[in-house]
C-alpha positions as CSV (number, residue, x, y, z in Angstrom):
1,M,0.0,0.0,0.0
2,A,1.3,3.5,-0.8
3,T,2.5,5.5,2.1
4,I,1.1,9.0,2.4
5,G,3.3,11.7,3.7
6,H,3.2,15.4,4.5
7,G,0.6,17.3,2.5
8,G,-1.2,14.1,1.4
9,I,1.6,13.2,-1.0
10,N,2.8,9.7,-1.5
11,H,6.0,9.5,0.6
12,R,8.1,8.1,-2.2
13,A,6.9,10.7,-4.6
14,A,7.6,13.5,-2.1
15,T,11.2,12.4,-1.5
16,G,11.9,11.1,-4.9
17,F,10.9,14.4,-6.6
18,S,12.6,16.7,-4.1
19,K,15.1,17.7,-6.7
20,S,12.5,19.6,-8.7
21,S,14.8,21.7,-10.9
22,A,16.6,18.5,-12.0
23,Y,13.3,16.9,-12.8
24,D,12.3,19.8,-14.9
25,Q,15.6,19.9,-16.7
26,H,16.0,16.3,-17.6
27,R,12.5,14.8,-17.9
28,P,11.4,14.8,-21.5
29,A,8.7,17.1,-22.9
30,Y,5.7,15.8,-24.9
31,S,5.7,15.8,-28.7
32,E,3.2,18.1,-30.5
33,T,1.6,15.1,-32.1
34,A,1.1,13.4,-28.7
35,V,-0.4,16.5,-27.2
36,T,-2.8,17.0,-30.1
37,E,-3.8,13.3,-30.0
38,L,-4.7,13.6,-26.3
39,L,-6.6,16.8,-26.7
40,N,-8.4,15.5,-29.7
41,Q,-9.5,12.3,-27.9
42,T,-10.6,14.3,-24.8
43,R,-12.7,16.6,-27.1
44,V,-11.1,19.9,-26.3
45,A,-8.8,20.3,-29.4
46,G,-10.1,23.4,-31.1
47,K,-12.4,24.3,-28.2
48,K,-11.7,28.0,-27.4
49,N,-11.2,28.8,-23.7
50,A,-11.9,25.2,-22.5
51,Q,-11.5,24.8,-18.8
52,I,-8.7,22.3,-18.1
53,L,-7.5,20.8,-14.9
54,D,-3.8,19.8,-15.2
55,L,-3.7,17.4,-12.2
56,A,-0.4,16.7,-10.5
57,A,1.1,19.2,-12.9
58,G,4.6,18.9,-11.4
59,T,7.0,21.4,-12.8
60,G,4.7,22.0,-15.7
61,K,6.2,19.8,-18.4
62,F,2.7,19.3,-19.9
63,T,1.3,22.6,-18.7
64,V,3.7,24.4,-21.0
65,S,2.3,22.6,-24.0
66,L,-1.3,23.4,-22.9
67,A,-0.5,27.1,-22.4
68,A,1.1,27.4,-25.8
69,R,-2.0,26.2,-27.7
70,E,-4.0,28.6,-29.8
71,E,-7.2,27.6,-28.1
72,Q,-6.2,29.8,-25.1
73,Y,-7.3,27.3,-22.5
74,E,-8.2,28.4,-19.0
75,I,-5.9,26.1,-17.1
76,T,-5.8,25.2,-13.4
77,A,-2.6,23.4,-12.5
78,V,-2.9,21.5,-9.2
79,E,0.3,20.2,-7.6
80,P,0.8,19.0,-4.0
81,H,4.6,19.1,-4.0
82,D,5.8,22.5,-2.8
83,G,9.1,22.4,-4.7
84,M,7.6,21.3,-8.0
85,R,4.8,23.9,-7.7
86,E,7.4,26.6,-7.1
87,V,9.2,25.7,-10.3
88,L,5.9,25.7,-12.2
89,A,4.7,29.0,-10.8
90,A,8.0,30.7,-11.7
91,K,7.3,30.0,-15.4
92,N,4.5,32.6,-15.3
93,L,2.5,30.8,-17.9
94,K,-0.4,32.7,-19.5
95,N,-3.9,31.6,-18.4
96,V,-2.5,29.2,-15.8
97,A,-3.6,29.3,-12.2
98,V,-1.2,27.3,-10.0
99,R,-2.8,25.9,-6.9
100,A,-2.0,23.4,-4.1
101,G,-4.1,20.3,-3.9
102,T,-4.3,16.6,-4.2
103,A,-6.3,14.3,-6.4
104,E,-8.4,13.3,-3.4
105,K,-9.1,16.9,-2.5
106,L,-9.3,19.2,-5.5
107,P,-9.7,23.0,-5.0
108,L,-12.3,23.3,-7.7
109,D,-16.1,23.5,-7.8
110,D,-18.4,20.7,-8.9
111,E,-18.7,20.3,-12.7
112,S,-16.3,23.1,-13.4
113,V,-13.9,21.7,-15.9
114,D,-14.2,20.2,-19.4
115,V,-11.2,17.8,-19.0
116,V,-8.9,16.6,-16.4
117,I,-5.4,15.7,-17.6
118,A,-2.9,13.7,-15.5
119,A,0.6,13.8,-17.2
120,Q,3.1,11.3,-15.9
121,A,1.2,11.0,-12.7
122,F,-2.1,9.0,-12.6
123,H,-0.4,5.8,-11.2
124,W,0.4,7.7,-8.0
125,F,-3.3,8.2,-7.2
126,A,-5.2,5.5,-9.0
127,T,-7.7,5.0,-6.2
128,M,-11.5,5.2,-6.0
129,P,-11.5,8.3,-3.8
130,A,-9.4,10.2,-6.4
131,L,-11.6,8.9,-9.2
132,K,-14.7,10.1,-7.5
133,E,-13.1,13.5,-6.9
134,I,-12.1,13.8,-10.6
135,Y,-15.7,12.8,-11.5
136,R,-17.0,15.5,-9.2
137,V,-15.1,18.4,-10.9
138,L,-15.8,17.3,-14.5
139,K,-18.7,18.7,-16.4
140,P,-21.3,16.1,-17.7
141,H,-19.6,14.2,-20.6
142,G,-16.3,15.7,-19.6
143,S,-13.1,13.6,-20.2
144,L,-10.2,12.3,-18.2
145,G,-6.9,12.1,-20.2
146,M,-3.7,10.4,-19.1
147,I,-0.3,10.6,-20.7
148,W,3.1,9.1,-19.9
149,N,6.5,9.3,-21.5
150,I,8.0,5.9,-20.8
151,E,11.6,5.0,-21.8
152,D,12.3,1.4,-22.6
153,Y,14.3,1.0,-19.4
154,N,11.3,2.0,-17.3
155,A,8.7,0.0,-19.3
156,P,6.4,-2.8,-18.2
157,R,8.1,-6.2,-17.8
158,G,6.6,-7.5,-21.0
159,H,7.9,-4.7,-23.2
160,K,10.9,-5.6,-25.4
161,A,13.6,-2.9,-25.2
162,T,14.9,-1.6,-28.5
163,T,18.6,-2.1,-27.8
164,S,20.6,-4.5,-25.6
165,W,21.8,-1.7,-23.3
166,E,18.2,-0.6,-22.7
167,A,17.2,-4.1,-21.9
168,K,20.0,-4.4,-19.3
169,V,18.9,-1.2,-17.7
170,Q,15.3,-2.3,-17.8
171,D,16.4,-5.4,-15.8
172,L,18.2,-3.0,-13.4
173,T,15.0,-0.9,-12.9
174,W,13.0,-4.0,-12.1
175,T,15.4,-4.9,-9.2
176,F,13.8,-2.0,-7.3
177,N,10.7,-3.1,-5.6
178,D,9.5,-0.8,-2.9
179,N,5.8,-1.8,-3.3
180,E,4.9,1.7,-4.5
181,P,2.8,2.4,-7.5
182,R,4.6,2.8,-10.8
183,F,3.4,3.0,-14.4
184,R,5.3,-0.1,-15.4
185,H,3.4,-2.2,-12.9
186,E,0.2,-1.3,-14.8
187,K,-1.9,-1.6,-11.5
188,W,-3.3,1.9,-12.2
189,R,-5.8,0.3,-14.7
190,E,-7.4,-1.7,-11.9
191,V,-9.3,1.3,-10.4
192,F,-11.4,1.6,-13.6
193,D,-12.3,-2.1,-13.5
194,D,-13.2,-1.8,-9.8
195,Q,-16.1,0.5,-10.8
196,I,-18.0,-2.6,-12.1
197,K,-16.7,-5.5,-10.1
198,S,-19.4,-7.9,-9.2
199,T,-20.7,-7.7,-5.6
200,P,-23.8,-9.2,-4.0
201,M,-25.5,-5.9,-4.4
202,A,-24.6,-5.8,-8.1
203,L,-26.9,-8.8,-8.6
204,I,-29.8,-6.7,-7.5
205,T,-28.9,-3.2,-8.8
206,A,-27.5,-2.0,-12.1
207,S,-23.8,-1.1,-12.4
208,D,-23.2,2.6,-11.8
209,P,-19.8,3.4,-13.2
210,L,-18.1,6.8,-13.1
211,F,-16.2,6.5,-16.3
212,S,-16.7,4.7,-19.6
213,L,-14.9,1.5,-20.5
214,P,-12.9,0.2,-22.3
215,L,-10.2,2.9,-21.9
216,G,-9.1,4.4,-25.2
217,Q,-5.3,4.1,-25.8
218,H,-2.8,5.3,-28.4
219,V,0.9,4.6,-28.3
220,E,3.5,6.9,-30.0
221,P,7.2,5.7,-30.1
222,F,9.9,8.2,-29.6
223,E,13.7,8.3,-29.9
224,V,16.1,11.0,-28.6
225,W,19.9,11.1,-28.8
226,L,21.7,12.3,-25.7
227,P,25.3,12.3,-24.2
228,K,25.8,9.5,-21.8
229,D,26.0,11.7,-18.8
230,K,22.6,13.2,-19.7
231,I,21.1,9.8,-20.0
232,W,22.2,9.0,-16.5
233,E,20.7,12.3,-15.3
234,R,17.5,11.5,-17.1
235,Y,17.4,8.0,-15.5
236,N,18.1,9.6,-12.1
237,T,14.8,11.6,-12.2
238,I,12.9,8.3,-11.7
239,S,11.8,8.7,-8.1
240,H,13.1,5.5,-6.6
241,I,16.5,5.9,-8.4
242,S,16.9,9.5,-7.2
243,V,16.6,8.5,-3.5
244,T,19.3,5.8,-3.6
245,D,22.5,6.6,-1.7
246,G,25.6,5.0,-0.4
247,E,26.7,1.6,-1.7
248,K,23.4,1.0,-3.4
249,R,23.7,4.2,-5.4
250,E,27.3,3.4,-6.4
251,Q,26.3,-0.1,-7.6
252,T,23.3,1.3,-9.5
253,Y,25.4,3.9,-11.3
254,K,28.1,1.2,-12.1
255,T,25.5,-1.2,-13.5
256,F,23.9,1.6,-15.5
257,M,27.2,2.8,-17.0
258,D,28.5,-0.7,-17.7
259,A,25.4,-1.2,-19.9
260,L,25.7,2.1,-21.6
261,N,29.4,1.6,-22.3
262,G,28.9,-1.9,-23.7
263,P,30.8,-2.7,-27.0
264,E,27.5,-3.1,-28.9
265,V,26.3,0.4,-28.0
266,E,26.1,2.7,-31.0
267,E,27.1,6.4,-30.8
268,N,26.7,9.1,-33.4
269,E,29.3,11.7,-34.4
270,K,28.5,13.7,-31.3
271,K,29.1,10.8,-29.0
272,E,25.4,10.6,-28.2
273,V,23.4,7.4,-27.7
274,A,19.8,6.9,-28.7
275,V,17.2,6.5,-26.0
276,H,14.0,4.8,-27.0
277,G,10.5,4.7,-25.5
278,N,6.8,5.2,-26.0
279,T,4.3,7.9,-25.2
280,Y,1.2,6.3,-23.8
281,I,-2.0,8.3,-24.3
282,V,-5.1,7.0,-22.4
283,W,-8.6,8.5,-22.2
284,T,-12.1,7.9,-20.9
285,T,-15.3,10.0,-20.5
286,K,-17.5,10.7,-17.5
287,V,-20.7,8.8,-17.3
288,P,-23.1,11.7,-16.4
289,S,-26.2,9.9,-15.2
290,K,-26.8,7.5,-12.4
291,G,-28.5,4.1,-12.8
292,R,-26.9,3.1,-16.1
293,S,-27.1,-0.6,-16.6
294,S,-24.3,-0.8,-19.2
295,L,-21.2,1.0,-20.2
296,G,-20.6,2.8,-23.5
297,G,-17.2,2.1,-25.0
298,V,-14.7,4.8,-25.6
299,E,-14.9,6.0,-29.2
300,R,-11.7,6.9,-31.0
301,I,-11.8,10.3,-32.7
302,D,-9.7,10.6,-35.9
303,A,-8.2,14.1,-36.4
């Protein structure tokens, strides 16, 4: 079970993301195509002044993309981590209100936003209380969108890494098991299934889900070339890596660099190495009325 620390933040997230400036510098941004895909599927692409909640906005890696859109969205960026919120607020993004809050206690009125977006974050609060709170602030037929940039070395166990060095680092990543929620564990999906799990009462009453199933999903591969020291710095922004210290940290660094310096690793003329991964885009819509006996599937919208 996740441990909740000061301010209602998962303890591992609070400590793992304490180096907020480093996170902002080394974590990847989102491609324009991925951002457009998510906004299209959540039905706010082209919608002028749409009300958007950027939930667990962090240092604003996704908020920046939203604020730059020609739709001129009205954005509320909610982030519980003080350090990350300070980095985000310092960016002074247009039409962005930065506020403290958690997924379980949002500082917004009922049915006040068109879409809730959780970038690189939903796995931290994939609980029924959070889902109910997201439901509360969404307008009828509003959408919930989720997006993650996931490098091969931090991917689910069944994902085949593109190169041998990334496969070795993926194995290293999976040696860390602190029983905290991670995207790669894919447990975050279970909260949506929990909406309609059979119970004795369900035999008598109709299912009453909050969000439609099945979840929509689109996957976009990415590749970026970086110097080896920057690849380590990027890897070190993963929360459970950043908090390692002492002998454990030394061994983690050695294993990582041994993989990255392997004879089979290809470098370009700038001595950079390719990092591969996928951007996962997931969406669903609010079921606005109670007493529904069935779920509508999530329709894919082609741009």
